[in-house]
N, C-alpha and C positions, 0 to 999 in steps of 0.2 A: 461697624456692625449695626444691624437693624433688627428690631423685633417685629415679626410679621404675624398676623392672624390669617390663617389659611382655612379654607373650607373645601374639602374634597367634593367633587361632583359625581364621580363614578364609582369610587371605592376600589379602583384598580390598584394592584400591588405597587408600592413605591410611587404612586402618582404625585404626591407633593414633592418628594425628593427629586424626581425626574424633571418636573416643571421648574423648580427653583434652580437646579443646575443648568437647565437649558437657557434660563434668563441670565446666567452668570451670577446667581446669588446662591451658591451651594449652602446647605444647612451645616452649621458647625458640627463637626464630628462625623460627617458623612464620608465614610471611607470607600464607598462604591461609586457614587455619582459626583461627589465633591473632591476636595483636595486633602482631606485628613489622612494621616498615615494609617496604614492597616493595623499596626500594633502600637500601643503606648500613646496614642493620640487622645484628644478629648472624646468623651462619650457623645453619642448622637444627641443633639439638642432639638429633638422633635417630641412634642408632648400633646396628647389629646386632653385638653383642659376640660372640655365638656362634650358629652355624647348624648344625643337625644334619639331614642328608639321608638318609633311608632309601633304600637301593639296591635290595635284594631280600631275601627271607626267608633266602637262603643266604649273604648277605654282611653284615658289620657296617655300621652307618650311617657315613657320612662326617661327621666333626666338623671344623668350621672355626672358629677363634677369631681375632678381629682386635683390634689395639691400639686404644685410645681415640684419636680424632683430636686433634691439637694444639689446635684451636679450642674443645674441650670441657673440657680439663684443668683450667683455673682454676676454672670453676664447679663441676665435680664435686668438686674438692679442698675447696671451701668447704662442700660437703654431706657431707664425711667420707670420700670415696673415697680409697683409697690404691692406687697403681699396683701391680699384681701382675705378676710375671714371666710371660712367655708359657709355656704348658705345652709340654713336649717333644712333638715330632711323632713319633708311633709308626707304624711300617710296619703296614699292614693284616695281620691274621692270617688264614691260610686257614681255610675251614670245617673243622669237626672230621671230616667225612666225605671230605675231599679226599685223593687219593692222595699218598703221601710222595715 
């Protein structure tokens, strides 16, 4: 088992699942493209750890970080993952040209 960091390019539905399965690296718990049983198998081990959403050219992007789900922790730990504390949430900074 291997822990992968993946970055989708197009946002197409199931893009990461399809590409991993095509390379013969199905995602644990994938009962559509992988080999997981349809019922009573492990839950899908696919997690969006961080999402960055650009808002506009005048505003900084919004960064959202999520904790690893409980059902994935044991397998990730076996791959060398160590839980990191969540980063502090910072208030957005106004644009440099905004009135004071």
